[in-house]
VODRENTI-214342 format. One record per residue (C-alpha): chain; x, y, z; residue in one letter. Coordinates in pm, whole numbers, plus 50000, padded with zeros to 5 digits. Each point is the difference from the previous one (the first is absolute). Last residue first. Example, Ala and Ser with C-alpha at 12.3 -4.5 7.8 and 13.67 -1.06 7.14 Angstrom:
# residues 2
<pt unit="A" px="51367" py="49894" pz="50714" code="S"/>
<pt unit="A" px="49863" py="49656" pz="50066" code="A"/>
END
This chain:
# residues 331
<pt unit="A" px="84451" py="39619" pz="57190" code="T"/>
<pt unit="A" px="49635" py="50014" pz="50104" code="F"/>
<pt unit="A" px="49836" py="49910" pz="49668" code="V"/>
<pt unit="A" px="50279" py="49749" pz="49925" code="E"/>
<pt unit="A" px="49900" py="49797" pz="50307" code="Q"/>
<pt unit="A" px="49662" py="49907" pz="49851" code="I"/>
<pt unit="A" px="50044" py="49638" pz="49894" code="G"/>
<pt unit="A" px="50192" py="49877" pz="50303" code="S"/>
<pt unit="A" px="49762" py="50175" pz="50240" code="V"/>
<pt unit="A" px="49691" py="49859" pz="49829" code="F"/>
<pt unit="A" px="50138" py="49646" pz="49972" code="A"/>
<pt unit="A" px="50095" py="49995" pz="50368" code="G"/>
<pt unit="A" px="49659" py="50130" pz="50100" code="I"/>
<pt unit="A" px="49831" py="49745" pz="49776" code="Q"/>
<pt unit="A" px="50198" py="49709" pz="50145" code="V"/>
<pt unit="A" px="49918" py="50107" pz="50355" code="F"/>
<pt unit="A" px="49627" py="50032" pz="49921" code="E"/>
<pt unit="A" px="49962" py="49657" pz="49835" code="N"/>
<pt unit="A" px="49727" py="50019" pz="49734" code="N"/>
<pt unit="A" px="49633" py="49986" pz="50095" code="G"/>
<pt unit="A" px="49835" py="50222" pz="49742" code="H"/>
<pt unit="A" px="50024" py="50309" pz="50220" code="R"/>
<pt unit="A" px="50378" py="49959" pz="50000" code="I"/>
<pt unit="A" px="50018" py="50000" pz="49620" code="R"/>
<pt unit="A" px="49787" py="50315" pz="49972" code="F"/>
<pt unit="A" px="50208" py="50181" pz="50263" code="D"/>
<pt unit="A" px="50318" py="49919" pz="49808" code="A"/>
<pt unit="A" px="49852" py="50119" pz="49670" code="N"/>
<pt unit="A" px="49868" py="50325" pz="50148" code="A"/>
<pt unit="A" px="50327" py="50077" pz="50177" code="L"/>
<pt unit="A" px="50204" py="49929" pz="49684" code="A"/>
<pt unit="A" px="49773" py="50223" pz="49790" code="I"/>
<pt unit="A" px="50022" py="50290" pz="50246" code="A"/>
<pt unit="A" px="50378" py="49965" pz="50021" code="L"/>
<pt unit="A" px="50039" py="49992" pz="49621" code="A"/>
<pt unit="A" px="49791" py="50319" pz="49973" code="P"/>
<pt unit="A" px="50250" py="50200" pz="50209" code="H"/>
<pt unit="A" px="49890" py="50297" pz="50204" code="N"/>
<pt unit="A" px="50192" py="49964" pz="50321" code="Y"/>
<pt unit="A" px="50008" py="50158" pz="50346" code="E"/>
<pt unit="A" px="49643" py="50033" pz="50125" code="R"/>
<pt unit="A" px="49841" py="49727" pz="49791" code="Q"/>
<pt unit="A" px="50290" py="49767" pz="50080" code="A"/>
<pt unit="A" px="49945" py="50033" pz="50374" code="I"/>
<pt unit="A" px="49633" py="49903" pz="49979" code="T"/>
<pt unit="A" px="50065" py="49728" pz="49740" code="R"/>
<pt unit="A" px="50263" py="49832" pz="50217" code="I"/>
<pt unit="A" px="49757" py="49989" pz="50294" code="E"/>
<pt unit="A" px="49729" py="49859" pz="49770" code="S"/>
<pt unit="A" px="50246" py="49739" pz="49875" code="F"/>
<pt unit="A" px="50054" py="49889" pz="50358" code="V"/>
<pt unit="A" px="49624" py="49995" pz="50057" code="E"/>
<pt unit="A" px="49954" py="49773" pz="49698" code="S"/>
<pt unit="A" px="50265" py="49761" pz="50135" code="G"/>
<pt unit="A" px="49817" py="49982" pz="50332" code="T"/>
<pt unit="A" px="50126" py="50187" pz="50303" code="L"/>
<pt unit="A" px="50066" py="49815" pz="50326" code="G"/>
<pt unit="A" px="50263" py="50239" pz="50137" code="Y"/>
<pt unit="A" px="50290" py="49760" pz="50061" code="D"/>
<pt unit="A" px="49963" py="49746" pz="49717" code="I"/>
<pt unit="A" px="49803" py="50203" pz="49745" code="M"/>
<pt unit="A" px="50182" py="50331" pz="50047" code="L"/>
<pt unit="A" px="50320" py="49801" pz="50049" code="S"/>
<pt unit="A" px="49971" py="49884" pz="49638" code="E"/>
<pt unit="A" px="50029" py="50363" pz="49890" code="L"/>
<pt unit="A" px="50317" py="50046" pz="50205" code="R"/>
<pt unit="A" px="50157" py="49678" pz="49866" code="R"/>
<pt unit="A" px="49917" py="50093" pz="49641" code="I"/>
<pt unit="A" px="50167" py="50340" pz="50039" code="A"/>
<pt unit="A" px="50304" py="49841" pz="50166" code="N"/>
<pt unit="A" px="50045" py="49758" pz="49709" code="R"/>
<pt unit="A" px="49955" py="50272" pz="49739" code="V"/>
<pt unit="A" px="50277" py="50225" pz="50135" code="D"/>
<pt unit="A" px="50037" py="50233" pz="49700" code="G"/>
<pt unit="A" px="50028" py="50314" pz="50214" code="K"/>
<pt unit="A" px="49663" py="50125" pz="49875" code="K"/>
<pt unit="A" px="49858" py="49655" pz="50077" code="L"/>
<pt unit="A" px="50119" py="50030" pz="50359" code="S"/>
<pt unit="A" px="49823" py="50336" pz="50026" code="D"/>
<pt unit="A" px="49684" py="49828" pz="49869" code="I"/>
<pt unit="A" px="50026" py="49746" pz="50282" code="A"/>
<pt unit="A" px="50052" py="50282" pz="50251" code="S"/>
<pt unit="A" px="49681" py="50166" pz="49877" code="A"/>
<pt unit="A" px="49813" py="49672" pz="50045" code="T"/>
<pt unit="A" px="50126" py="49970" pz="50358" code="V"/>
<pt unit="A" px="49890" py="50359" pz="50067" code="N"/>
<pt unit="A" px="49656" py="49927" pz="49853" code="A"/>
<pt unit="A" px="49973" py="49696" pz="50224" code="T"/>
<pt unit="A" px="50077" py="50221" pz="50300" code="E"/>
<pt unit="A" px="49708" py="50222" pz="49907" code="S"/>
<pt unit="A" px="49979" py="50345" pz="49846" code="Q"/>
<pt unit="A" px="49642" py="50105" pz="50063" code="A"/>
<pt unit="A" px="50090" py="50295" pz="50220" code="I"/>
<pt unit="A" px="50266" py="50120" pz="49753" code="A"/>
<pt unit="A" px="49760" py="49972" pz="49706" code="F"/>
<pt unit="A" px="49729" py="50169" pz="50206" code="L"/>
<pt unit="A" px="50211" py="50304" pz="50084" code="D"/>
<pt unit="A" px="49789" py="50257" pz="49815" code="K"/>
<pt unit="A" px="49683" py="49874" pz="50165" code="C"/>
<pt unit="A" px="50139" py="50068" pz="50346" code="R"/>
<pt unit="A" px="49711" py="50179" pz="50169" code="G"/>
<pt unit="A" px="50019" py="49792" pz="50316" code="A"/>
<pt unit="A" px="49635" py="49902" pz="50046" code="E"/>
<pt unit="A" px="49882" py="50021" pz="49640" code="L"/>
<pt unit="A" px="50311" py="49857" pz="49834" code="A"/>
<pt unit="A" px="50058" py="49735" pz="50266" code="V"/>
<pt unit="A" px="49639" py="49884" pz="49970" code="Q"/>
<pt unit="A" px="50029" py="49995" pz="49622" code="L"/>
<pt unit="A" px="50320" py="49796" pz="50023" code="L"/>
<pt unit="A" px="49835" py="49740" pz="50225" code="L"/>
<pt unit="A" px="49695" py="49985" pz="49772" code="L"/>
<pt unit="A" px="50220" py="49949" pz="49692" code="A"/>
<pt unit="A" px="50198" py="49722" pz="50171" code="R"/>
<pt unit="A" px="49683" py="49811" pz="50078" code="R"/>
<pt unit="A" px="49872" py="50053" pz="49647" code="M"/>
<pt unit="A" px="50313" py="49848" pz="49840" code="D"/>
<pt unit="A" px="49977" py="50064" pz="49624" code="G"/>
<pt unit="A" px="50338" py="50168" pz="49970" code="Q"/>
<pt unit="A" px="49969" py="50205" pz="50320" code="A"/>
<pt unit="A" px="50252" py="50262" pz="49878" code="V"/>
<pt unit="A" px="49801" py="50084" pz="49686" code="Q"/>
<pt unit="A" px="49673" py="50013" pz="50190" code="V"/>
<pt unit="A" px="50154" py="50228" pz="50262" code="I"/>
<pt unit="A" px="50131" py="50230" pz="49726" code="L"/>
<pt unit="A" px="49654" py="50013" pz="49843" code="E"/>
<pt unit="A" px="49858" py="50092" pz="50339" code="L"/>
<pt unit="A" px="50250" py="50283" pz="50036" code="D"/>
<pt unit="A" px="49908" py="50132" pz="49655" code="D"/>
<pt unit="A" px="49633" py="49984" pz="50101" code="D"/>
<pt unit="A" px="50085" py="50227" pz="50293" code="S"/>
<pt unit="A" px="50032" py="49897" pz="50366" code="C"/>
<pt unit="A" px="49903" py="50254" pz="50264" code="P"/>
<pt unit="A" px="50227" py="50013" pz="50305" code="H"/>
<pt unit="A" px="49817" py="50187" pz="50278" code="I"/>
<pt unit="A" px="49661" py="49996" pz="49828" code="E"/>
<pt unit="A" px="49959" py="49621" pz="49990" code="S"/>
<pt unit="A" px="49657" py="49902" pz="49875" code="K"/>
<pt unit="A" px="50022" py="49634" pz="50113" code="E"/>
<pt unit="A" px="49700" py="49881" pz="49799" code="L"/>
<pt unit="A" px="50102" py="50195" pz="49691" code="G"/>
<pt unit="A" px="50355" py="49863" pz="50016" code="R"/>
<pt unit="A" px="49849" py="49652" pz="50029" code="I"/>
<pt unit="A" px="49801" py="50048" pz="49679" code="T"/>
<pt unit="A" px="50300" py="50147" pz="49820" code="R"/>
<pt unit="A" px="50204" py="49698" pz="50107" code="L"/>
<pt unit="A" px="49739" py="49766" pz="49849" code="H"/>
<pt unit="A" px="49994" py="50190" pz="49670" code="H"/>
<pt unit="A" px="50381" py="49987" pz="49980" code="L"/>
<pt unit="A" px="49999" py="49626" pz="50072" code="M"/>
<pt unit="A" px="49749" py="49933" pz="49723" code="I"/>
<pt unit="A" px="50202" py="50204" pz="49750" code="T"/>
<pt unit="A" px="50326" py="49834" pz="50107" code="Q"/>
<pt unit="A" px="49864" py="49647" pz="49960" code="D"/>
<pt unit="A" px="50046" py="49796" pz="50317" code="I"/>
<pt unit="A" px="50258" py="49726" pz="49957" code="R"/>
<pt unit="A" px="49839" py="49671" pz="49906" code="S"/>
<pt unit="A" px="49830" py="49759" pz="50238" code="F"/>
<pt unit="A" px="50000" py="49649" pz="49854" code="F"/>
<pt unit="A" px="49751" py="49731" pz="50103" code="L"/>
<pt unit="A" px="50121" py="49639" pz="49981" code="P"/>
<pt unit="A" px="49745" py="49723" pz="50067" code="L"/>
<pt unit="A" px="50160" py="49744" pz="50230" code="C"/>
<pt unit="A" px="50068" py="49625" pz="50004" code="R"/>
<pt unit="A" px="50267" py="50018" pz="49729" code="S"/>
<pt unit="A" px="50175" py="50274" pz="50199" code="T"/>
<pt unit="A" px="50050" py="49771" pz="50301" code="V"/>
<pt unit="A" px="50130" py="49690" pz="49819" code="P"/>
<pt unit="A" px="50210" py="50234" pz="49779" code="T"/>
<pt unit="A" px="50205" py="50147" pz="50284" code="I"/>
<pt unit="A" px="49961" py="50365" pz="50094" code="L"/>
<pt unit="A" px="50298" py="50232" pz="49944" code="A"/>
<pt unit="A" px="49878" py="50061" pz="49641" code="S"/>
<pt unit="A" px="49706" py="50194" pz="50145" code="Q"/>
<pt unit="A" px="50225" py="50284" pz="50109" code="N"/>
<pt unit="A" px="49823" py="50299" pz="50155" code="T"/>
<pt unit="A" px="49784" py="49768" pz="50205" code="T"/>
<pt unit="A" px="49656" py="49952" pz="50152" code="T"/>
<pt unit="A" px="49882" py="49643" pz="50055" code="F"/>
<pt unit="A" px="49640" py="49894" pz="50060" code="A"/>
<pt unit="A" px="49895" py="49658" pz="50129" code="F"/>
<pt unit="A" px="49639" py="49887" pz="50024" code="R"/>
<pt unit="A" px="49902" py="49773" pz="50285" code="C"/>
<pt unit="A" px="49718" py="49759" pz="50096" code="T"/>
<pt unit="A" px="49972" py="49758" pz="49708" code="N"/>
<pt unit="A" px="50356" py="50060" pz="49878" code="S"/>
<pt unit="A" px="50141" py="49887" pz="50335" code="T"/>
<pt unit="A" px="50203" py="49692" pz="49903" code="R"/>
<pt unit="A" px="50139" py="50121" pz="49668" code="E"/>
<pt unit="A" px="50081" py="50350" pz="50128" code="M"/>
<pt unit="A" px="50177" py="49844" pz="50300" code="I"/>
<pt unit="A" px="50216" py="49793" pz="49765" code="R"/>
<pt unit="A" px="50095" py="50302" pz="49791" code="R"/>
<pt unit="A" px="50065" py="50202" pz="50314" code="L"/>
<pt unit="A" px="50261" py="49748" pz="50116" code="A"/>
<pt unit="A" px="50174" py="50019" pz="49664" code="Q"/>
<pt unit="A" px="49992" py="50379" pz="50024" code="Q"/>
<pt unit="A" px="50159" py="49994" pz="50345" code="A"/>
<pt unit="A" px="50274" py="49767" pz="49880" code="D"/>
<pt unit="A" px="50062" py="50226" pz="49699" code="R"/>
<pt unit="A" px="50039" py="50300" pz="50229" code="T"/>
<pt unit="A" px="49726" py="50261" pz="50017" code="L"/>
<pt unit="A" px="50126" py="50355" pz="49948" code="A"/>
<pt unit="A" px="49831" py="50017" pz="49655" code="H"/>
<pt unit="A" px="49671" py="49980" pz="50191" code="A"/>
<pt unit="A" px="50025" py="50364" pz="50100" code="D"/>
<pt unit="A" px="49665" py="49973" pz="50182" code="E"/>
<pt unit="A" px="49852" py="49652" pz="50041" code="F"/>
<pt unit="A" px="49620" py="50005" pz="50037" code="V"/>
<pt unit="A" px="49788" py="49704" pz="50118" code="M"/>
<pt unit="A" px="49631" py="50069" pz="49934" code="L"/>
<pt unit="A" px="49726" py="49790" pz="50163" code="K"/>
<pt unit="A" px="49752" py="49763" pz="49839" code="F"/>
<pt unit="A" px="49629" py="49923" pz="49984" code="E"/>
<pt unit="A" px="49900" py="50301" pz="50206" code="A"/>
<pt unit="A" px="49809" py="50082" pz="50319" code="D"/>
<pt unit="A" px="50324" py="49984" pz="50203" code="L"/>
<pt unit="A" px="50274" py="49790" pz="49838" code="P"/>
<pt unit="A" px="50113" py="49691" pz="50192" code="R"/>
<pt unit="A" px="50360" py="50007" pz="50120" code="L"/>
<pt unit="A" px="50216" py="49728" pz="49844" code="S"/>
<pt unit="A" px="50181" py="50244" pz="49770" code="A"/>
<pt unit="A" px="50118" py="50200" pz="50303" code="Y"/>
<pt unit="A" px="50148" py="49688" pz="50161" code="W"/>
<pt unit="A" px="50154" py="49875" pz="49676" code="K"/>
<pt unit="A" px="50164" py="50338" pz="49944" code="I"/>
<pt unit="A" px="50138" py="50003" pz="50355" code="I"/>
<pt unit="A" px="50134" py="49643" pz="49981" code="Y"/>
<pt unit="A" px="50168" py="50053" pz="49664" code="K"/>
<pt unit="A" px="50165" py="50324" pz="50115" code="F"/>
<pt unit="A" px="50117" py="49844" pz="50325" code="N"/>
<pt unit="A" px="50164" py="49716" pz="49808" code="T"/>
<pt unit="A" px="50157" py="50251" pz="49760" code="I"/>
<pt unit="A" px="50140" py="50205" pz="50289" code="L"/>
<pt unit="A" px="50150" py="49699" pz="50175" code="S"/>
<pt unit="A" px="49849" py="49842" pz="50314" code="Q"/>
<pt unit="A" px="50113" py="50033" pz="50364" code="N"/>
<pt unit="A" px="49824" py="50332" pz="50047" code="K"/>
<pt unit="A" px="49659" py="49880" pz="49885" code="Q"/>
<pt unit="A" px="49781" py="50298" pz="49909" code="Y"/>
<pt unit="A" px="49627" py="49936" pz="50007" code="L"/>
<pt unit="A" px="49897" py="50200" pz="50308" code="H"/>
<pt unit="A" px="50232" py="50288" pz="49906" code="A"/>
<pt unit="A" px="49883" py="50005" pz="49638" code="Y"/>
<pt unit="A" px="49744" py="50279" pz="49997" code="R"/>
<pt unit="A" px="50183" py="50186" pz="50277" code="D"/>
<pt unit="A" px="50299" py="50061" pz="49774" code="D"/>
<pt unit="A" px="50330" py="50026" pz="50191" code="Q"/>
<pt unit="A" px="50094" py="49631" pz="50009" code="E"/>
<pt unit="A" px="49900" py="49945" pz="49638" code="L"/>
<pt unit="A" px="50218" py="50289" pz="49884" code="Y"/>
<pt unit="A" px="50295" py="49871" pz="50203" code="A"/>
<pt unit="A" px="49958" py="49665" pz="49822" code="K"/>
<pt unit="A" px="50124" py="50149" pz="49674" code="G"/>
<pt unit="A" px="50049" py="50375" pz="49956" code="Q"/>
<pt unit="A" px="50027" py="49998" pz="49618" code="L"/>
<pt unit="A" px="49780" py="49696" pz="49941" code="F"/>
<pt unit="A" px="49717" py="50130" pz="50216" code="L"/>
<pt unit="A" px="50028" py="50366" pz="49904" code="D"/>
<pt unit="A" px="49986" py="49915" pz="49628" code="A"/>
<pt unit="A" px="49720" py="49750" pz="50058" code="T"/>
<pt unit="A" px="49758" py="50246" pz="50154" code="Q"/>
<pt unit="A" px="49711" py="49754" pz="50045" code="F"/>
<pt unit="A" px="49640" py="50119" pz="49973" code="V"/>
<pt unit="A" px="49712" py="49779" pz="50121" code="S"/>
<pt unit="A" px="49656" py="50105" pz="49878" code="T"/>
<pt unit="A" px="49672" py="49849" pz="50126" code="N"/>
<pt unit="A" px="49995" py="50178" pz="50336" code="L"/>
<pt unit="A" px="50110" py="50329" pz="49841" code="E"/>
<pt unit="A" px="49728" py="49981" pz="49732" code="W"/>
<pt unit="A" px="49717" py="49922" pz="50241" code="N"/>
<pt unit="A" px="49820" py="50333" pz="49953" code="D"/>
<pt unit="A" px="49971" py="49950" pz="49618" code="K"/>
<pt unit="A" px="50156" py="49665" pz="49900" code="Y"/>
<pt unit="A" px="50054" py="50037" pz="49624" code="L"/>
<pt unit="A" px="49992" py="50377" pz="49963" code="M"/>
<pt unit="A" px="50225" py="50046" pz="50302" code="K"/>
<pt unit="A" px="50234" py="49725" pz="49877" code="A"/>
<pt unit="A" px="50028" py="50166" pz="49658" code="F"/>
<pt unit="A" px="50072" py="50336" pz="50164" code="C"/>
<pt unit="A" px="50286" py="49841" pz="50196" code="E"/>
<pt unit="A" px="50134" py="49815" pz="49695" code="I"/>
<pt unit="A" px="49981" py="50317" pz="49789" code="A"/>
<pt unit="A" px="50181" py="50205" pz="50263" code="A"/>
<pt unit="A" px="50283" py="49748" pz="50003" code="S"/>
<pt unit="A" px="50038" py="50007" pz="49621" code="K"/>
<pt unit="A" px="49940" py="50373" pz="49945" code="G"/>
<pt unit="A" px="50277" py="50121" pz="49766" code="T"/>
<pt unit="A" px="50242" py="50121" pz="50266" code="G"/>
<pt unit="A" px="50280" py="49754" pz="49929" code="H"/>
<pt unit="A" px="50013" py="49837" pz="49658" code="P"/>
<pt unit="A" px="49773" py="49714" pz="49891" code="G"/>
<pt unit="A" px="49868" py="49661" pz="50100" code="S"/>
<pt unit="A" px="49675" py="49882" pz="50154" code="L"/>
<pt unit="A" px="50000" py="49619" pz="50000" code="I"/>
<pt unit="A" px="49661" py="49844" pz="50072" code="L"/>
<pt unit="A" px="49845" py="49668" pz="50104" code="H"/>
<pt unit="A" px="49664" py="49975" pz="49830" code="P"/>
<pt unit="A" px="49679" py="50173" pz="50110" code="I"/>
<pt unit="A" px="49638" py="49929" pz="49915" code="T"/>
<pt unit="A" px="49816" py="50223" pz="50247" code="R"/>
<pt unit="A" px="49806" py="50142" pz="49702" code="S"/>
<pt unit="A" px="50015" py="50360" pz="50127" code="A"/>
<pt unit="A" px="50349" py="49962" pz="50145" code="A"/>
<pt unit="A" px="50137" py="49845" pz="49682" code="F"/>
<pt unit="A" px="49836" py="50266" pz="49782" code="S"/>
<pt unit="A" px="50146" py="50277" pz="50217" code="S"/>
<pt unit="A" px="50344" py="49841" pz="49971" code="L"/>
<pt unit="A" px="49969" py="49993" pz="49620" code="R"/>
<pt unit="A" px="49886" py="50360" pz="49973" code="H"/>
<pt unit="A" px="50278" py="50110" pz="50234" code="I"/>
<pt unit="A" px="50260" py="49825" pz="49784" code="V"/>
<pt unit="A" px="49875" py="50159" pz="49677" code="P"/>
<pt unit="A" px="49961" py="50348" pz="50161" code="D"/>
<pt unit="A" px="50344" py="50030" pz="50160" code="Q"/>
<pt unit="A" px="50069" py="50376" pz="49976" code="G"/>
<pt unit="A" px="49821" py="50103" pz="50315" code="V"/>
<pt unit="A" px="49895" py="49795" pz="50301" code="I"/>
<pt unit="A" px="49688" py="50160" pz="50153" code="D"/>
<pt unit="A" px="49784" py="49757" pz="49798" code="T"/>
<pt unit="A" px="50125" py="49713" pz="50216" code="L"/>
<pt unit="A" px="49873" py="50152" pz="50323" code="I"/>
<pt unit="A" px="50176" py="50177" pz="50288" code="E"/>
<pt unit="A" px="50302" py="50127" pz="49807" code="P"/>
<pt unit="A" px="50277" py="50151" pz="50217" code="R"/>
<pt unit="A" px="49967" py="50377" pz="50004" code="Y"/>
<pt unit="A" px="50079" py="50054" pz="50367" code="K"/>
<pt unit="A" px="50242" py="49708" pz="50007" code="E"/>
<pt unit="A" px="50219" py="50115" pz="49710" code="I"/>
<pt unit="A" px="49929" py="50350" pz="50128" code="W"/>
<pt unit="A" px="50207" py="49939" pz="50311" code="L"/>
<pt unit="A" px="49834" py="50136" pz="50313" code="M"/>
END
């Protein structure tokens, strides 16, 4: 069994490293005064788990009946084939209609269902940044018409992908990357529960896992499971090396050769083809730079670019500006 499922939080207080957000969600559930919500933040910080625990606290035994979860990334990536294969939508799917028409009809149908022993039901859209503008416009109208019986919650790694009419109707809650000290303590707790004697994991190994995970608790648990079951703590950097990291490394190689245009194109592909946010792209650059370079100008440029992106500036413009301004460090 995967440990990300085995140690998935059951109640809101099980979620670590997000105390302000958890306190606010707990207050909402206790008072039963709940606005529409946007839960944004990097991968593996507890957004989906928080929504599930929130629904359990809100609806108790009826939480699954009063909570409708839509995997928007799968829907808009696979199209009508996804609707055909999912049993939840088979009786609603209209083969002769477009994807967006089917989407509108399905959401309206679920929104029209009466909540069970509650004033309203919860409509959850995972990976909401995958929603097209047409889909978001449709959701805006449904939110207006069903506000008395439905609350909408969106989870996303890129809040800027949501249109203003949707975000203006929602309370934003930000999930930050898990603090390294908190993550280390949590991994020590799990190590104690597992008590692996075949491949024991030292504190140094745990610190390495924390460094590689970069605030992603889900990734940290996967790496810890690999370390304890396979005994490969020393190879964690190689295990954790992702395809996006390889693309980032190739972009830096282009910078070394003085090919700024190609470097920018490769970094932009991380957002277009791999779905990373601008901040996540800079995080990938930072990871590689920390291993290979020790230049203060690079650290300052990364910090400034990340700051500008987090304050709503255009991600593609900021990546181009960063690469153009920092090429002398690599050449």
